[in-house]
VOPAGU-2260 file (C-alpha; in pm, 1 decimal, decimal comma):
REM VOPAGU-2260
SITE   aa  ch    i         X         Y         Z
SITE  MET   A    0    6826,3    8744,6   12967,7
SITE  VAL   A    1    7100,2    8621,8   13179,1
SITE  ASN   A    2    7179,8    8818,5   13490,9
SITE  TYR   A    3    7551,0    8779,6   13604,9
SITE  LYS   A    4    7657,8    8860,6   13957,3
SITE  THR   A    5    8036,6    8923,6   14053,4
SITE  ILE   A    6    8214,4    8972,8   14372,5
SITE  TYR   A    7    8458,1    9207,3   14168,5
SITE  LYS   A    8    8315,5    9541,1   14233,4
SITE  CYS   A    9    8433,0    9862,4   14378,4
SITE  ARG   A   10    8417,9    9843,9   14774,6
SITE  GLY   A   11    8322,6   10230,2   14788,9
SITE  CYS   A   12    8028,6   10249,5   14536,3
SITE  GLY   A   13    7956,0    9908,9   14398,1
SITE  THR   A   14    8040,7    9969,2   14037,6
SITE  THR   A   15    8191,4    9679,1   13855,4
SITE  SER   A   16    8430,9    9846,3   13623,7
SITE  TYR   A   17    8769,7   10007,3   13665,5
SITE  LYS   A   18    9047,9   10157,3   13445,0
SITE  ARG   A   19    9429,0   10198,2   13459,0
SITE  LEU   A   20    9543,5   10524,9   13495,0
SITE  MET   A   21    9767,8   10636,7   13193,3
SITE  GLU   A   22   10035,2   10915,0   13116,9
SITE  ARG   A   23   10215,8   11004,0   12811,9
SITE  GLN   A   24   10561,6   10938,2   12770,5
SITE  ALA   A   25   10848,9   11169,4   12634,4
SITE  SER   A   26   10817,9   10958,6   12321,3
SITE  GLY   A   27   10440,8   11024,1   12282,5
SITE  ALA   A   28   10350,4   10679,3   12376,6
SITE  TRP   A   29   10077,4   10619,3   12640,1
SITE  GLN   A   30   10184,1   10388,2   12922,0
SITE  PRO   A   31    9996,5   10267,8   13241,0
SITE  THR   A   32   10124,5   10438,5   13555,4
SITE  GLY   A   33   10029,5   10154,9   13806,5
SITE  PRO   A   34    9718,9   10266,6   13976,6
SITE  TYR   A   35    9348,2   10210,1   13908,9
SITE  GLN   A   36    9059,5   10415,8   13909,7
SITE  CYS   A   37    8704,1   10330,2   13968,4
SITE  THR   A   38    8469,0   10430,6   13684,5
SITE  GLY   A   39    8185,8   10503,6   13915,0
SITE  CYS   A   40    8330,8   10701,0   14232,5
SITE  ARG   A   41    8666,7   10792,6   14058,5
SITE  ASN   A   42    8860,1   10678,3   14367,2
SITE  VAL   A   43    9211,2   10568,9   14296,6
SITE  PHE   A   44    9353,9   10238,6   14410,3
SITE  ALA   A   45    9698,2   10111,1   14420,2
SITE  THR   A   46    9599,4    9740,4   14344,6
SITE  LEU   A   47    9302,4    9587,6   14217,8
SITE  ARG   A   48    9271,7    9383,7   14550,6
SITE  ALA   A   49    9232,8    9716,3   14712,8
SITE  TRP   A   50    8954,7    9822,8   14460,7
SITE  TRP   A   51    8744,5    9512,0   14525,1
SITE  GLY   A   52    8847,7    9433,7   14888,3
SITE  GLU   A   53    8609,9    9389,7   15178,5
SITE  PRO   A   54    8406,9    9728,7   15227,7
SITE  LYS   A   55    8528,2    9903,4   15527,4
SITE  ARG   A   56    8313,4    9869,4   15825,9
SITE  PRO   A   57    8232,0   10168,2   16065,1
SITE  THR   A   58    8451,8   10139,7   16351,1
SITE  ASP   A   59    8201,9   10293,7   16600,5
SITE  PHE   A   60    7937,2   10025,0   16496,3
SITE  GLN   A   61    7801,6    9843,2   16805,8
SITE  PRO   A   62    7558,2    9550,1   16765,9
SITE  SER   A   63    7215,7    9619,7   16942,7
SITE  GLN   A   64    7164,7    9426,7   17274,4
SITE  MET   A   65    6870,7    9212,3   17308,4
SITE  PRO   A   66    6667,2    9301,3   17625,4
SITE  GLY   A   67    6648,9    9011,8   17857,6
């Protein structure tokens, strides 16, 4: 069994799949609206880059200081 790894995953939950949000037009046809939705955490992103971008780091994080 081959185990593939990808960098393309949700920055929030790590899920590797998303879907386009759709809406029904007046004609009855379905059409993509533009945004994308993570299939794991259900967060909505304007672009795919926003979906798989670097995870947000806490702003209050301070590296520990080595005594010495």
